[in-house]
LUMSE-605376 format. One record per residue: x, y, z of N, C-alpha, C in turn; residue number from 1. Coordinates in Angstrom, 2 decimals, padded with zeros to 5 digits. Layout:
! residues N
((X, Y, Z), (X, Y, Z), (X, Y, Z), NUM)
...
//
This chain:
! residues 88
((107.96, 088.33, 098.84), (106.95, 088.62, 099.94), (106.14, 088.16, 101.09), 1)
((105.80, 086.90, 100.64), (105.11, 085.97, 101.82), (106.17, 086.21, 103.01), 2)
((107.39, 086.05, 102.84), (108.14, 085.35, 103.86), (108.13, 087.10, 105.28), 3)
((108.20, 088.21, 103.95), (108.34, 089.32, 104.64), (106.72, 089.81, 105.72), 4)
((106.19, 089.36, 104.82), (104.65, 089.47, 106.03), (104.24, 088.73, 106.96), 5)
((105.15, 087.02, 106.80), (105.35, 086.19, 107.71), (106.23, 086.64, 109.09), 6)
((106.92, 087.31, 108.69), (107.78, 087.83, 109.51), (107.36, 089.13, 110.53), 7)
((106.07, 089.92, 109.87), (105.73, 091.03, 110.00), (104.68, 090.10, 111.12), 8)
((103.73, 089.81, 110.77), (102.75, 088.75, 111.62), (103.20, 088.31, 112.93), 9)
((104.71, 087.20, 112.80), (105.21, 086.42, 113.78), (105.58, 087.87, 114.87), 10)
((106.40, 089.01, 114.42), (106.59, 090.29, 115.20), (105.18, 091.05, 115.88), 11)
((104.08, 091.00, 115.27), (103.05, 091.21, 115.52), (102.04, 090.28, 116.85), 12)
((102.55, 089.23, 116.97), (102.38, 088.05, 117.48), (102.76, 088.65, 118.81), 13)
((104.05, 088.69, 118.83), (105.05, 088.64, 119.74), (104.56, 089.90, 120.41), 14)
((104.80, 091.30, 120.09), (104.13, 092.15, 120.76), (102.45, 092.65, 120.94), 15)
((101.91, 091.10, 120.48), (100.63, 091.48, 121.43), (099.51, 092.76, 120.53), 16)
((099.42, 093.30, 119.16), (099.09, 094.53, 118.49), (098.81, 093.73, 117.49), 17)
((097.44, 094.46, 117.20), (096.40, 094.03, 115.25), (096.05, 095.08, 115.39), 18)
((096.98, 095.57, 114.48), (096.98, 097.14, 113.65), (097.59, 096.41, 111.99), 19)
((096.79, 097.36, 111.04), (097.23, 097.42, 109.56), (099.34, 098.10, 109.68), 20)
((099.51, 098.10, 109.18), (100.80, 097.81, 108.35), (101.60, 099.31, 108.05), 21)
((102.54, 100.33, 108.83), (102.63, 101.78, 108.17), (103.70, 101.73, 107.36), 22)
((104.14, 102.86, 106.83), (104.62, 103.32, 105.79), (106.07, 102.76, 106.43), 23)
((106.41, 102.90, 107.46), (107.83, 102.60, 108.14), (108.23, 101.24, 108.56), 24)
((107.44, 100.98, 108.53), (107.12, 099.03, 108.72), (107.10, 098.95, 107.95), 25)
((106.73, 098.65, 106.54), (106.68, 098.22, 105.21), (107.99, 098.25, 104.54), 26)
((108.70, 099.45, 104.71), (110.05, 100.23, 104.24), (111.11, 099.13, 105.27), 27)
((110.93, 098.89, 106.51), (112.12, 097.98, 107.57), (111.57, 096.24, 106.87), 28)
((110.47, 095.92, 106.28), (110.20, 094.95, 106.18), (110.68, 094.12, 104.98), 29)
((110.64, 095.09, 103.96), (111.63, 095.19, 103.12), (112.98, 094.99, 102.58), 30)
((113.74, 095.67, 103.45), (115.09, 095.70, 103.72), (115.38, 094.55, 104.55), 31)
((114.71, 094.28, 106.00), (115.40, 093.16, 106.24), (115.03, 091.66, 105.50), 32)
((114.24, 091.29, 104.23), (113.35, 090.61, 103.80), (114.39, 090.55, 102.75), 33)
((115.27, 091.50, 102.40), (116.15, 091.64, 101.40), (117.59, 091.45, 101.98), 34)
((117.53, 092.18, 103.19), (118.92, 091.10, 103.93), (119.51, 089.80, 104.02), 35)
((117.77, 089.47, 104.68), (117.94, 088.15, 104.76), (118.29, 086.84, 103.64), 36)
((117.59, 087.64, 102.87), (117.79, 087.15, 101.11), (119.08, 086.40, 101.34), 37)
((119.82, 087.70, 101.21), (121.40, 088.44, 100.67), (122.37, 087.33, 101.42), 38)
((122.05, 086.48, 102.59), (122.45, 086.42, 103.96), (122.54, 084.85, 103.50), 39)
((120.95, 084.70, 102.90), (121.09, 083.54, 102.71), (121.73, 082.36, 101.34), 40)
((121.57, 083.41, 100.57), (122.65, 082.76, 099.38), (124.21, 083.31, 100.03), 41)
((124.45, 083.72, 100.56), (125.95, 084.04, 100.91), (126.14, 082.55, 102.07), 42)
((125.24, 082.13, 102.48), (125.35, 080.78, 103.47), (125.17, 079.39, 103.26), 43)
((124.91, 079.63, 101.91), (123.61, 078.18, 100.76), (124.99, 077.49, 100.71), 44)
((126.43, 078.19, 100.83), (127.02, 077.11, 099.84), (127.71, 077.17, 098.56), 45)
((126.73, 077.68, 097.88), (126.54, 077.58, 096.45), (128.01, 078.81, 096.31), 46)
((128.38, 078.41, 094.61), (129.57, 079.73, 094.65), (129.09, 080.52, 093.76), 47)
((128.73, 081.45, 094.41), (128.15, 083.04, 093.48), (129.11, 084.08, 093.36), 48)
((129.91, 083.77, 093.12), (130.68, 084.91, 092.63), (130.89, 085.63, 091.54), 49)
((130.14, 084.43, 091.03), (130.10, 085.16, 089.65), (128.67, 085.46, 088.92), 50)
((127.72, 085.10, 090.16), (126.25, 085.31, 089.35), (125.61, 086.91, 090.32), 51)
((124.15, 086.81, 089.42), (123.97, 088.14, 089.62), (122.73, 087.73, 089.92), 52)
((121.65, 089.20, 090.96), (120.32, 088.86, 090.42), (119.43, 090.19, 090.73), 53)
((118.33, 090.84, 089.91), (117.87, 091.16, 090.45), (116.60, 090.92, 091.14), 54)
((115.81, 091.95, 091.75), (114.84, 092.05, 092.28), (113.42, 093.16, 092.22), 55)
((112.38, 092.99, 091.23), (111.98, 094.11, 091.76), (110.49, 093.80, 092.44), 56)
((110.05, 094.84, 092.98), (108.05, 094.38, 093.71), (107.96, 095.56, 094.02), 57)
((106.56, 095.49, 093.78), (105.50, 096.00, 093.76), (104.04, 096.44, 094.82), 58)
((104.04, 096.97, 095.68), (102.35, 096.93, 096.36), (102.03, 097.77, 096.89), 59)
((100.37, 097.50, 096.86), (099.96, 098.50, 097.20), (099.17, 098.26, 098.16), 60)
((099.19, 099.17, 099.28), (098.23, 098.71, 100.63), (097.44, 100.45, 100.58), 61)
((096.05, 099.91, 100.48), (094.99, 101.23, 100.31), (095.87, 102.76, 099.09), 62)
((096.20, 104.11, 099.44), (096.05, 104.97, 098.53), (097.75, 104.69, 098.09), 63)
((098.38, 103.87, 098.90), (100.03, 103.71, 099.00), (100.56, 102.55, 097.87), 64)
((102.15, 103.62, 097.14), (102.45, 102.70, 096.80), (104.01, 102.10, 096.64), 65)
((104.17, 100.85, 097.04), (105.63, 100.85, 097.15), (106.44, 099.92, 096.17), 66)
((107.32, 100.76, 095.87), (108.27, 099.98, 095.04), (109.31, 099.90, 095.10), 67)
((109.65, 098.38, 095.13), (111.71, 098.80, 096.14), (112.02, 097.72, 094.81), 68)
((113.31, 098.18, 094.32), (114.13, 097.26, 093.78), (115.77, 096.70, 094.31), 69)
((116.08, 096.04, 093.68), (117.42, 095.46, 094.27), (118.18, 095.05, 093.13), 70)
((119.37, 095.56, 092.48), (120.05, 094.73, 091.19), (119.79, 096.06, 090.50), 71)
((119.91, 095.68, 089.14), (119.44, 096.90, 087.82), (118.27, 096.46, 087.22), 72)
((117.17, 095.44, 087.58), (115.99, 095.95, 087.05), (116.17, 096.87, 086.96), 73)
((114.80, 097.32, 086.59), (113.13, 098.42, 087.39), (111.88, 097.81, 086.70), 74)
((111.29, 098.79, 087.36), (109.52, 098.47, 087.03), (109.18, 099.64, 086.26), 75)
((108.10, 099.83, 086.08), (107.94, 100.92, 085.21), (106.29, 100.57, 085.68), 76)
((105.75, 101.96, 086.05), (103.95, 102.03, 086.40), (103.58, 102.01, 085.40), 77)
((102.39, 101.50, 084.79), (101.69, 102.11, 083.75), (100.39, 101.87, 083.81), 78)
((099.23, 102.91, 083.07), (098.18, 103.33, 082.98), (097.67, 103.08, 081.53), 79)
((096.16, 102.37, 081.67), (095.94, 101.63, 080.76), (094.72, 103.54, 080.33), 80)
((094.66, 103.52, 079.10), (093.65, 104.72, 079.08), (092.32, 104.56, 078.58), 81)
((091.54, 105.42, 078.09), (090.10, 104.29, 077.94), (090.11, 104.13, 076.23), 82)
((091.11, 104.38, 075.64), (091.07, 103.96, 074.34), (091.78, 102.74, 074.33), 83)
((092.28, 102.69, 074.93), (093.40, 100.88, 075.65), (094.86, 101.24, 074.67), 84)
((095.36, 102.78, 075.49), (095.99, 102.57, 074.89), (097.07, 102.69, 076.40), 85)
((098.70, 102.39, 076.20), (099.24, 102.58, 077.51), (100.33, 103.61, 077.49), 86)
((100.19, 103.96, 079.10), (101.09, 105.00, 079.49), (101.81, 104.85, 080.57), 87)
((103.20, 104.92, 080.00), (103.97, 104.71, 081.39), (104.63, 105.74, 082.60), 88)
//
């Protein structure tokens, strides 16, 4: 995720904006980060024909929750009740 925010920060510096990320920009940044990671793996010279990987990423921004996954893993949001029980 650090890569994603660095790329966005660089982009803001290029266009001389100073504003918070909006929903569309976050989705685009996540998508670009995953695509860039995929490109780096394919261009790394490693034999990845029989390899697999997954990523689950969550981020909150104000009242918004962003949950992104690639592959067959999944994230579960859990709430803790006042009596310390977990609710998924």
